[in-house]
C-alpha positions in Angstrom: -111.9 179.1 194.9 -110.5 176.0 193.3 -107.7 175.8 195.9 -110.1 176.2 198.7 -112.3 173.4 197.4 -109.3 171.1 197.0 -108.2 171.8 200.6 -111.7 171.1 201.9 -111.9 167.8 200.0 -108.5 166.7 201.1 -109.3 167.4 204.7 -112.6 165.6 204.5 -111.0 162.5 202.8 -108.1 162.5 205.2 -110.5 161.4 208.0 -112.6 159.2 205.7 -115.7 161.3 206.0 -118.4 161.1 203.2 -119.8 164.3 201.9 -123.1 163.4 203.6 -121.4 163.0 207.0 -119.4 166.2 206.5 -122.7 168.0 205.7 -124.3 166.7 208.9 -121.3 167.9 211.0 -121.4 171.4 209.4 -125.2 171.8 209.2 -125.3 172.2 205.5 -126.6 170.1 202.6 -124.5 167.4 200.9 -124.9 169.2 197.6 -123.3 172.3 199.2 -120.3 170.3 200.2 -120.0 169.0 196.7 -120.2 172.5 195.2 -117.6 173.8 197.7 -115.2 171.0 196.8 -115.7 171.5 193.1 -115.0 175.2 193.4 -118.5 176.1 192.1 -119.5 178.1 195.2 -117.8 179.3 198.4 -118.9 178.4 201.9 -120.1 181.1 204.3 -117.7 182.5 206.8 -119.5 180.6 209.5 -119.1 177.3 207.6 -115.4 178.0 207.0 -114.9 178.6 210.7 -116.6 175.2 211.4 -114.2 173.5 209.0 -111.2 175.2 210.6 -112.4 174.2 214.1 -113.3 170.6 213.1 -109.9 170.0 211.4 -107.9 172.3 213.7 -106.4 174.2 210.8 -106.0 177.9 210.2 -108.1 179.9 207.9 -104.9 180.8 206.0 -104.4 177.1 205.4 -108.0 176.7 204.1 -107.4 179.7 201.7 -104.1 178.2 200.6 -102.1 181.2 201.8 -99.9 178.8 203.7 -99.1 175.1 203.5 -98.7 175.0 207.3 -102.1 173.7 208.7 -101.4 174.8 212.2 -104.6 175.7 214.0 -105.1 177.3 217.4 -104.5 174.1 219.3 -101.0 173.8 217.9 -100.0 177.0 219.6 -101.3 176.1 223.0 -99.3 177.4 225.8 -100.0 176.2 229.4 -101.2 178.9 231.8 -98.7 177.7 234.3 -95.2 179.0 233.6 -92.4 176.6 233.0 -90.2 176.4 236.1 -92.8 177.9 238.4 -93.7 176.2 241.7 -97.1 175.2 240.3 -95.4 173.4 237.4 -93.0 171.7 239.7 -96.0 170.5 241.8 -97.7 169.2 238.7 -94.7 167.3 237.6 -94.3 165.8 241.1 -97.9 164.5 240.8 -97.2 162.9 237.4 -94.6 160.4 238.6 -95.1 157.2 240.6 -93.0 157.5 243.8 -92.7 153.7 243.9 -90.9 153.5 240.5 -87.1 153.4 240.7 -86.8 155.6 237.6 -89.4 158.2 238.6 -86.9 160.5 240.4 -84.4 160.5 237.6 -87.1 161.2 235.0 -88.7 163.9 237.1 -85.3 165.7 237.6 -84.6 165.4 233.9 -87.9 167.0 233.0 -87.4 169.8 235.5 -83.9 170.4 234.2 -85.3 170.6 230.6 -88.0 173.0 231.6 -85.4 175.3 233.3 -83.2 175.3 230.2 -86.3 176.2 228.0 -86.9 179.5 229.9 
């Protein structure tokens, strides 16, 4: 429980939140935040999920099973497949046709995406 409390404190301090503000965000009391961080009590599963979602870290990171904090947003994969016609249309829309470099940048991006398949 000590490692969990340390992780929770480090996450909170990393974004310069007070225990009072963190408690407001999670819907718990400030004294609960203090007990969690001191390792005197464990947050409920619901509260842990709120921590993980707020800081975008995995539960394994919170429980110190890994030092890799990657949450679900880190693993985001677009629903449009790289190299598909939809992706090519999207890339086309992203570049200013008036810019002299747009065509070269666009072609480079499309080439990278084809190599990434």
